[in-house]
C-alpha positions in Angstrom: 2.5 14.8 23.5 1.0 11.5 22.3 2.2 8.1 23.6 3.5 7.2 20.1 5.9 10.1 20.1 6.9 9.4 23.7 7.7 5.8 22.8 9.8 6.8 19.8 11.7 9.4 21.8 12.6 6.8 24.3 13.6 4.0 22.0 15.1 5.7 18.9 18.4 7.0 20.4 19.7 3.5 21.3 18.7 2.2 17.9 20.3 5.0 16.0 23.5 4.5 18.0 23.5 0.8 17.2 23.1 1.5 13.4 25.9 4.0 13.4 28.3 1.7 15.1 27.2 -1.1 12.8 27.8 0.9 9.6 31.1 2.2 10.9 32.5 -1.2 11.6 31.0 -3.0 8.5 30.7 -0.2 6.0 33.4 -1.7 3.7 31.6 -5.1 3.3 29.8 -5.9 0.0 26.1 -6.8 0.3 25.1 -6.9 -3.3 26.4 -7.6 -6.8 24.8 -6.0 -9.8 24.5 -7.8 -13.1 24.0 -6.0 -16.4 20.7 -7.7 -16.8 19.6 -6.1 -13.5 20.8 -2.6 -14.6 18.5 -2.9 -17.7 15.8 -4.8 -15.8 14.7 -2.2 -13.3 17.3 -3.1 -10.7 15.3 -6.1 -9.8 16.8 -7.9 -6.8 19.6 -5.4 -6.2 20.1 -4.8 -2.5 20.6 -1.0 -2.1 17.9 0.2 0.3 17.2 0.2 4.0 13.6 -0.6 5.1 13.1 -1.6 8.7 9.3 -1.4 8.7 8.8 -4.6 6.6 10.3 -7.2 4.4 9.0 -9.6 1.8 10.9 -13.0 1.7 9.9 -15.0 -1.4 8.9 -18.0 0.8 6.9 -16.2 3.4 5.4 -13.0 2.0 5.0 -9.8 4.0 6.6 -9.6 7.4 6.0 -6.4 9.4 8.7 -5.8 12.1 9.5 -9.5 12.3 5.8 -10.6 12.5 4.4 -12.6 9.6 1.3 -11.0 8.2 -0.8 -14.1 8.7 -0.4 -13.6 12.5 -1.8 -10.0 12.5 -4.6 -9.9 9.9 -7.1 -9.4 12.8 -5.4 -6.1 13.9 -6.8 -2.7 13.1 -4.9 -0.4 10.7 -4.0 1.9 13.6 -2.4 -1.0 15.4 -0.3 -1.8 12.3 0.8 1.9 12.0 2.0 1.7 15.6 3.8 -1.5 14.9 5.4 -0.1 11.7 6.9 2.8 13.6 7.9 1.2 16.9 8.3 -2.6 16.3 5.7 -3.4 18.9 1.9 -3.7 18.8 0.2 -1.1 21.0 -1.5 -2.1 24.2 -5.1 -0.9 24.9 -4.1 2.4 26.3 -1.6 3.2 23.5 -4.2 2.2 20.9 -6.8 4.4 22.4 -4.4 7.3 22.6 -3.4 7.0 19.0 -7.1 6.9 17.9 -7.6 10.0 20.0 -4.8 11.7 18.2 -6.1 10.8 14.8 -9.6 12.0 15.7 -8.3 15.3 16.9 -6.4 15.8 13.6 -9.1 14.6 11.3 -10.7 17.9 10.2 -10.0 18.6 6.5 -9.3 22.2 5.5 -12.2 23.8 3.7 -10.0 24.7 0.7 -9.5 21.0 0.0 -13.2 20.5 -0.6 -13.1 23.6 -2.8 -10.3 22.3 -4.9 -12.0 18.9 -5.4 -15.3 20.6 -6.3 -13.4 22.7 -8.9 -11.9 19.7 -10.7 -13.6 18.4 -13.9 -16.4 16.0 -13.1 -14.7 13.1 -15.0 -11.3 13.5 -13.3 -9.7 10.2 -12.3 -10.2 9.4 -8.6 -6.5 9.0 -8.1 -5.8 12.5 -9.6 -8.5 13.9 -7.3 -7.1 12.1 -4.2 -3.4 13.0 -4.9 -4.3 16.6 -5.6 -6.1 16.9 -2.3 -2.9 15.6 -0.5 -0.6 17.9 -2.4 -2.8 21.0 -1.9 -2.5 20.5 1.9 1.3 21.1 1.7 0.7 24.6 3.2 -0.1 22.7 6.5 3.4 21.1 6.6 4.9 21.1 10.1 8.2 19.8 8.8 8.6 22.6 6.3 7.9 25.1 9.0 10.3 23.4 11.4 13.0 23.3 8.8 12.5 27.0 7.9 12.9 27.8 11.7 16.2 26.0 11.8 15.4 22.7 13.5 18.4 20.5 14.1 18.7 17.4 11.8 18.5 15.0 14.8 14.9 16.3 15.3 13.7 16.1 11.7 11.7 12.9 12.5 9.5 14.7 15.1 7.8 17.1 12.8 7.7 14.4 10.1 5.8 12.2 12.6 3.4 15.1 13.4 2.5 15.8 9.8 2.3 12.0 9.1 -0.4 11.8 11.8 -2.1 14.9 10.4 -2.3 13.5 6.9 -3.2 9.9 7.9 -6.0 11.3 10.0 -7.5 13.1 7.1 -7.2 10.5 4.3 -10.4 8.5 5.0 -12.6 11.7 4.8 -10.8 12.8 1.6 -11.0 9.3 0.0 -14.6 8.9 0.9 -15.5 12.3 -0.6 -13.7 11.5 -3.8 -15.8 8.4 -4.1 -19.1 10.2 -3.4 -18.4 13.2 -5.6 -16.8 11.4 -8.5 -19.5 8.7 -8.8 -22.5 10.9 -7.8 -23.2 9.2 -4.5 -24.5 12.3 -2.8 -23.3 14.8 -0.3 -20.2 14.4 2.0 -20.9 12.3 5.0 -19.7 13.6 8.4 -17.3 11.4 10.3 -18.3 9.3 13.3 -15.6 9.7 15.9 -16.9 6.8 17.9 -15.6 4.5 15.2 -12.1 3.3 14.5 -10.1 4.6 11.5 -11.2 1.9 9.0 -14.8 1.6 10.2 -15.2 5.4 10.0 -13.9 5.3 6.4 -16.5 2.7 5.6 -19.2 4.9 7.2 -18.2 8.0 5.2 -18.2 6.0 1.9 -21.9 5.6 2.5 -22.1 2.0 1.3 -25.0 0.0 2.8 -23.6 -2.1 5.6 -26.4 -3.7 7.7 -24.3 -6.4 9.3 -21.1 -4.4 9.7 -19.1 -6.8 7.4 -18.2 -4.0 4.9 -16.6 -2.1 7.7 -14.8 -5.3 8.6 -13.6 -5.6 5.0 -12.3 -2.0 5.1 -10.3 -2.7 8.2 -8.8 -5.8 6.7 -8.1 -4.1 3.3 -6.3 -1.2 5.0 -4.3 -3.6 7.1 -3.2 -5.9 4.3 -2.0 -3.1 1.9 -0.2 -1.0 4.5 3.4 -1.7 3.5 5.5 -4.0 1.3 9.2 -3.2 2.0 11.0 -0.3 0.3 11.6 -1.3 -3.3 8.1 -1.1 -4.8 7.3 1.9 -7.0 5.2 3.9 -4.5 7.5 3.3 -1.5 10.7 3.9 -3.4 9.4 7.0 -5.2 8.2 8.5 -2.0 11.5 7.6 -0.2 13.5 9.3 -3.0 11.4 12.5 -2.8 11.5 12.4 1.0 15.3 12.0 1.0 15.6 15.5 -0.6 13.9 16.7 2.6 10.6 17.3 0.8 7.8 17.1 3.3 5.2 14.3 3.6 2.6 16.1 1.4 5.1 16.2 -1.5 6.6 12.7 -1.0 3.3 10.9 -0.3 1.5 12.5 -3.2 4.5 11.6 -5.4 4.7 8.0 -4.3 1.0 7.5 -4.8 1.2 8.9 -8.3 3.4 5.8 -8.9 0.7 3.6 -7.4 -1.7 4.9 -10.0 0.3 3.1 -12.7 -1.1 0.0 -14.4 1.9 -2.1 -13.4 1.7 -1.2 -9.7 -1.7 -0.3 -8.2 -4.3 -1.1 -10.9 -3.9 -4.9 -10.8 -6.9 -5.6 -8.7 -9.3 -4.1 -11.2 -7.6 -5.9 -14.1 -8.1 -9.2 -12.1 -11.8 -8.5 -11.5 -12.3 -7.6 -15.2 -11.0 -11.0 -16.1 -13.2 -12.8 -13.6 -16.3 -10.9 -14.9 -15.3 -11.7 -18.5 -15.0 -15.3 -17.5 -18.6 -15.3 -16.1 -19.9 -13.5 -19.2 -18.3 -16.1 -21.5 -19.9 -19.0 -19.8 -23.1 -17.3 -18.6 -22.5 -18.8 -15.1 -19.8 -19.5 -12.6 -17.6 -21.8 -14.6 -16.7 -25.4 -13.7 -13.1 -26.3 -13.0 -12.9 -28.0 -16.5 -14.3 -24.9 -18.2 -12.0 -22.6 -16.3 -8.9 -24.7 -17.1 -9.8 -24.5 -20.8 -10.3 -20.8 -20.6 -7.0 -20.3 -18.8 -5.2 -22.1 -21.6 -7.0 -20.0 -24.2 -5.9 -16.8 -22.3 -2.3 -17.9 -22.3 -2.4 -19.0 -25.9 -3.6 -15.6 -27.0 -0.5 -14.0 -25.5 -2.2 -12.7 -22.4 -1.6 -13.5 -18.7 -4.1 -14.6 -16.1 -4.3 -11.4 -14.0 -3.5 -11.7 -10.3 -1.2 -14.7 -10.7 2.5 -14.4 -10.2 4.5 -11.9 -8.2 7.9 -10.1 -8.7 9.2 -11.4 -5.4 6.9 -14.1 -3.9 7.1 -17.8 -4.8 4.2 -18.8 -2.6 0.5 -17.9 -2.4 0.4 -14.3 -1.2 -0.7 -14.4 2.5 -2.7 -11.3 1.8 -4.7 -13.3 -0.8 -5.2 -16.0 1.8 -6.7 -13.5 4.2 -9.1 -12.2 1.5 -10.1 -15.7 0.5 -10.8 -16.6 4.1 -13.0 -13.4 4.5 -14.9 -14.3 1.3 -15.5 -17.9 2.3 -16.9 -16.7 5.6 -19.1 -13.8 4.4 -20.0 -14.5 0.7 -19.4 -18.1 -0.2 -22.3 -18.2 -2.7 -21.6 -15.0 -4.4 -21.0 -16.0 -8.1 -18.1 -13.6 -8.6 -16.3 -14.9 -5.5 -17.1 -18.5 -6.3 -15.3 -18.0 -9.6 -12.3 -16.4 -7.8 -12.2 -19.4 -5.5 -12.4 -21.8 -8.5 -9.6 -20.0 -10.3 -7.4 -20.6 -7.2 -8.2 -24.3 -7.4 -7.4 -24.5 -11.2 -5.0 -21.9 -12.5 -1.9 -22.7 -10.5 -1.9 -26.2 -11.9 -2.1 -24.7 -15.4 0.7 -22.2 -14.9 3.0 -24.8 -13.3 3.1 -26.4 -16.8 4.5 -23.2 -18.4 8.2 -23.5 -17.7 9.0 -19.7 -17.9 6.5 -18.9 -15.2 8.4 -18.9 -11.9 5.5 -18.1 -9.6 2.1 -19.7 -10.4 0.4 -18.6 -7.2 -2.1 -15.7 -6.7 -1.1 -12.3 -5.3 -3.2 -10.0 -3.3 -5.0 -8.5 -6.3 -6.4 -11.8 -7.4 -9.3 -11.7 -4.9 -9.6 -8.2 -3.4 -11.7 -6.7 -6.2 -14.3 -9.4 -6.0 -15.0 -8.6 -2.3 -15.4 -4.9 -3.1 -17.7 -5.8 -6.0 -19.9 -7.9 -3.7 -20.7 -4.9 -1.5 -21.7 -2.8 -4.5 -18.4 -0.9 -5.0 -18.2 -1.5 -8.7 -16.3 1.6 -9.7 -13.1 0.0 -10.7 -11.1 3.2 -11.1 -11.6 4.0 -7.4 -9.9 0.8 -6.1 -6.5 2.3 -6.2 -7.6 5.1 -3.8 -8.4 2.4 -1.2 -4.9 1.0 -1.8 -3.4 4.5 -1.4 -5.1 5.2 2.0 -3.6 2.0 3.3 -0.2 2.4 1.7 0.1 5.8 3.3 0.7 4.0 6.6 3.8 2.4 5.3 5.1 5.4 3.3 4.7 7.7 6.3 6.3 5.3 8.7 9.3 4.7 6.4 9.8 8.5 6.1 9.7 9.0 9.9 12.3 6.2 10.4 14.5 7.5 7.5 14.6 11.0 9.1 15.3 9.5 12.5 18.2 7.5 11.1 19.5 10.5 9.3 19.6 8.7 5.9 21.1 10.8 3.1 19.6 11.8 -0.2 19.1 8.9 -2.5 21.4 9.3 -5.5 22.4 6.2 -7.4 24.8 6.4 -10.3 23.7 6.2 -13.9 25.8 5.7 -17.1 25.2 5.7 -20.8 24.7 2.4 -22.7 28.0 3.0 -24.5 29.8 3.1 -21.1 28.3 -0.2 -20.1 29.3 -1.7 -23.4 32.9 -0.6 -22.8 32.8 -2.1 -19.3 31.5 -5.4 -20.5 34.1 -5.5 -23.3 37.0 -4.7 -21.0 
């Protein structure tokens, strides 16, 4: 048994007892009020979910288990996964043990490669990636344990086991999707001496003489790991998981939501706008040129991609981390220079538009430019990167939900006529 499972077995019982006593004593108290505008507005801001792995206060950005993201951007994705599940960062022994577990579980079944090879050559990378996850459902340890009559109190254990299984395999699958879909050559064997993120960079096969691309992959996978429970991918996955579907079903389902233009495709839209800006001027634009172009974009009825956020009212700390990386490793790259200039200019423009509540950049405003610098110019693949990272949060939330014994998610819906009658009355 790995040290991660040992730690959870030791700490979960007291936490579960505390939650049960808390809900028993306070279950009658109102924590949210729903307005009609929220009902028809995607339930924006309605408090109705439990997510102990992370939260996103508007004035601080992502906080993982009580730690602000800006304090842990130097941590490996494996360390973040441990933190998401336990509330603590792993010590050296615990990290090494987790990395050992992931290496031992990393072999991808041969039939997964066969399925990917059988898909049409022009399949979308996300369709390929999510198909590979779903086809592995036959490996589900939770489904087997449930069929064998495991008690509800132990659901989390097999969920943890298969979470480790799938997370261990995602880098190899994601790397092969990239190489096959974009004719990059044969599959590259993993290097078990590397950490999870660096091994992924290795299997992608992108030239990395100084090791900074591996560093970017580690950072990227850390920054996108989780973002509370109400975003489309996390909420969709949690809903599927609440029906006691296993990780393969729920993760694939949640990531299908991540493939949507309003959720996971934003970074490529941001990069397209940056490139269009460069092409318009024939060079990295000056602040004055960029300010004029930003106003032209707004006047045409479009938005400046990457600016604004559904929750945040500050610069996304994930953007800050990417900006810092870019200034350190590629300050003279023309695409990155434009990204940096946009940050200096666009918020001032957007602040003059009264209806815009958040003029600050989100994580997608800069991440694509960094990938572009290293030669990863296949925009449609970017969401696969996002998915590999977000799997850390989705799987963690599923384990915790099973440990807490959370019920099936089943909100109430009503016809428009019923709402009209309620408002009238």
